[in-house]
N, C-alpha and C positions, 0 to 999 in steps of 0.2 A: 732810364731802363726800369721796368717794372719788376719789383721783387715780389716773389710769391712763395708760399709754402714754408718749408723749413729754413731755406736760406734767408728768407725775409725775417723769420723768427730770430735767427742768429744776429741779424742786423739790429733788430729791436733790442736784444739783450745788451748789446754794446751801448746803446743810448740809455737804456734803463739804469745801467751801472752809474751813470752820471746823475740821473734824475732821482733815483730811489732814496738815497740817504736823507735829503732835505724833506721830500714829501712824506716819507715814512715817519720821520721824527715829528713833523708837524701834526700828522694824523694821530700818532700815539699821544702827543701832548694834549690835543683837543679831547680825545677819548678819556684820558686820565682826569682832566679838569671837569669833565661832565659826569664823573663818578661811574664810569662803565666798569663792569666786571669782565672776566675773560670771554664769556658768551657774547656779551654786547660788542666787545672789540672785534671778535671774529666775524660776527654778523655784519658790522659796519664795514669791515675790510672787504668782505665778499661783495657787498652792495656798491662800494666805491671803486673797487678794482675791476668789477665785472663788465661794465659798459664798454670801455675801450678794448678789452679782450674779446667781447662779443662782436665788436666791429671787425676785428681781425678775422674771426672765424667766418663771419657772414660775407664779407666782401673781398678779403685778401687771401682766401684759400688756406689759412693756417689750420691744421688739424686740431679739433677740440682737445685731444689728449695732450698736445704740446703746450697748450695754455693752462691746462688743468694742473700740471706739475708745479709751476711756480706759485699758482694760487693756493695749492695745498700746503706748500712749504711756508708761505707767508702766514696762512691761517694757523699752522702749528706753532710757529715762532711767536706769533701774537698771543695765542692762548697760553703758552707756557710763561711768557713774560708777565702777563697780568695775573695768572694763577699763583705765581710765586710771591707776589707782593700785595695782592688784594683778594680778600675772601669772596666767595660767591655770594650774590644777593639772595635773600630768602626764597624768591620764586624759583631760582635755579635749583635749589636744594630739595624741592618737593619731589621731583621725579626720582631722585636717588635715595630718598628717605620716606618712602610711602607709609611705613609703619608708624613713624613719628615725625610727620611733616611739620615744618615750622608754621607758626600762625601768621597767615597772610590773608588778605581779602580775596574773596572769590576762589578759594582753594579748589572747589569742585570743578570750576571751569579750567583751571590750570592743569588738573589731573585728567580731564576728559580728552581722550585721544581724538574723538569725533569732532569736538569743537576746534581743537588745534588744527586738524586737517582742513576744516571748512575755512578757518581764518587764513591759513596759508594759501588756499585756492583763491580766496577773495583778494588777497594782496597781489598774487601773481596775475589775476585777471585784470585788475585795475592798471597795473604796470604795463601789461601787454596791450591793453586797449589804447593807452596813451601813445606807446611806440607805434602801434598799428596805424593810428590816425596820422601820425607824423610821416610815416613811410608812404602812406597812400595819398598824401596831399602835397606838401611842399618840400620835404626833405630830399627826395631824389634830385631835385634841381640843384640843391646845395652840394650834393655828392658829386655831381658832374662838374660843377663850377669851381669848388674849393678843395676837392680831394684829387689833386692833379694826377697821381699815379695809381689811382684805384683801377684794378683790372676790369671790372664791369659792375653794373648795378642791377643786374637781373634779379638778384635776391630780394630787392626792394619790392618787386612785383609778384613774388612767390608767396605761398601761404606759410610764411616763416613762423607764425604763431603755432603751427602744428609741429613743424620740424624742430623748433626750439622749445618744445614743451618741458623737457627736463630742466633746461636752464631757467625758465621762468618759474618753475616750482621751487628751485633753489633760491631764487630772488624772493619768492613768497615766504619761504621758511625763514630766511634771514630778516625780512621786514617784520614778520610776526615776532621773532625773537627780540629784535631791537626796540620795537615800539609797542606792540600789543601786550606782550607778557608783562613788562614792568608797569604798564598803565593799568591793566586789569587787576594787578596785585596791589595797587595803591588804594588805600581805604578812602571812602568818600568823606568829605568834610561834614561833620555833624552840626556844626554851628559856625556862624561868621563872627569873627572878632572885631570887625570894623564897626565903629560907633559914629554914626553920621552927625551926632550932636557935638561931640568933643573933638572930632577930627579937624585938622587944619586944612587949609586950601590944598597944600601940596600932598598931604595924605589922601585927601579925597580924589585929587587928580591921579595919583598913583593907583589908587584902588579902581578907578574907572578904566584905567589902561590895563592894569595887570591884576585885577581882582577876580581871577578865575579860581576854580577849585584846584587842589593839589594835583589831582589826576589830569586835569586839562593842561595845567602848566607843564607837567612832565611830557605830555604828548607834544605840545608846542616846542619845547626845548629840544626834544629828540628829533622831531621832524626837521627843525631848522638845522640842527647839527648834521643830520643825514644829507640835507640839501647842500650844505657848505662843503662837507668833505667829499661827497660824490661829485659835485660840480668842479671842485678844485682838481681832484685826481683825474677826472675824465678830460678836462680841458688840457692839463699839463701833459698827460700821457698821450692823448690824441695828437697834440701839436708837436711834441718833442720826440715821440717814439715812432710815429708812422710817417714815412717819407712822403713828401708832396702835399701834406695837409697844411692849408693856410690858416691864418689866425681866425678868420671869419668862420671857416668850416668847423674848427675845433670849438669855437664859441657857440655856434648854433647847435652842435651835437650835445655839448654840455648843458645848454639851456633846455633841450628836450629831456635829458636825464633829470635835471633839477625839477622840472615840471612834473615828470612822471613820479618821482619820489615824493614830491610835495603833495600831490593828489593822493598817492597811496598812503602816506602817513596820516593825512586828514581823514580818509575813510576808516582806517584802522582806529584812529582816535575817536571818531564818532561812535564806532561799535563799542569800544571800551568804556566810553563815558556814558553813553545812553543805555 
């Protein structure tokens, strides 16, 4: 029997009560080890929890207001948890301390509303293009084959990039917050401490593999973290929360999300570094 709308959401909530503790603690642990502050944690939570919820709204008839409620609660709890135990990073304090902003690199860019809007639109556009390409090529076949109780897939052939504009903007804002803001606030390395004359073989090898600037390293780390957390959450929630989804279907959908965020993070990183 196909579950749809609010009854289907109730069914999902029962499954999420079993899944949520483990995945939520794992996510928080990774965020803490990565040095995220409360803004970073909320942004990563939105990016990692959004894709499976978007799947419900797009193909299973769940009202957007119904999935917005748990997302807001999760964001609020995450923000408070991190805010109580870890101070905000200097870039986050600029907007609330414009008279005496902390000294960070590219402060003028961080305080420019126009630049922030452009970056959010850029991130949203890149993410949407990747999803649009998947929906217009191979993903509908997987929806039919591996999402056994999906009501219909007509939404895959509709101009969803227009109807889902607010959701993609939210993704763009979150991606900007998580990747671009800390990257642009990281000062450029003035000199290289690596000495090719005195360095050992292993030091040279490590430098050739990981000898990037501090800004580039931050972008790489955060993009990889975003890909891991979003891929994990998307796969587990799609497989365990949505009835009738097979392993292959969840894996393919999570792979699309991983690719989308990987490309989005790369583009934002290039803008911040260059």
